[in-house]
C-alpha positions in Angstrom: 120.3 122.6 125.0 122.3 122.3 121.9 121.2 121.5 118.8 123.1 118.1 118.2 121.8 117.1 121.6 118.3 117.8 120.9 118.6 116.0 117.7 119.8 112.8 119.5 117.2 112.9 121.6 114.7 113.2 118.7 115.9 110.2 117.1 116.0 108.2 120.0 112.3 109.3 120.7 111.6 108.5 117.2 112.9 104.8 117.3 110.4 104.0 120.1 108.2 103.0 117.4 110.5 99.7 116.8 109.6 98.2 120.1 105.9 98.0 119.3 107.0 96.3 116.0 108.5 93.7 117.3 105.8 93.0 119.7 103.5 93.2 116.5 105.6 90.7 114.6 105.7 88.4 117.4 102.3 88.4 118.0 101.6 87.6 114.4 103.9 84.7 114.0 102.4 83.5 117.4 99.2 83.4 116.1 100.0 81.6 113.0 101.9 78.9 114.5 98.9 78.2 117.2 96.5 78.5 114.2 98.8 76.0 112.1 99.0 73.5 115.3 94.8 73.6 115.5 94.4 73.2 111.7 97.4 72.1 109.9 95.3 72.0 106.6 94.8 75.7 106.7 98.1 76.6 107.3 99.3 76.8 103.9 96.2 79.3 102.9 97.2 81.5 106.1 100.8 81.8 105.0 100.1 84.8 102.6 98.0 86.7 105.0 100.7 86.4 107.5 103.2 87.7 105.0 101.3 90.3 104.1 100.7 91.3 108.0 104.8 90.7 108.5 105.2 93.2 105.4 102.8 95.7 106.6 104.3 96.0 110.1 107.8 95.9 109.1 107.0 99.0 106.8 106.1 101.0 110.3 109.8 100.0 111.4 110.9 101.6 108.1 109.0 104.6 108.9 110.0 105.2 112.3 113.9 104.8 111.4 113.3 107.1 108.3 112.1 109.7 110.5 114.9 109.0 113.1 117.3 109.5 110.0 115.5 112.8 108.8 116.0 114.2 112.6 119.6 113.3 112.8 120.8 114.0 109.4 118.7 116.9 108.1 
């Protein structure tokens, strides 16, 4: 196998983590919306925790992309 083909396969495998991030972000906001519908008074208090969860989940996506780019271009 050529080196370039191995790099592309490795970068593709490194981006599999992005699927999990999409599911994680969807479940974070689905839980927030359902909790906000059940208790609208508590929704503004929960929003900070939701944004923290979103940011930490999105950081995993950035790390996965960083690894993919490192595999491709290093």
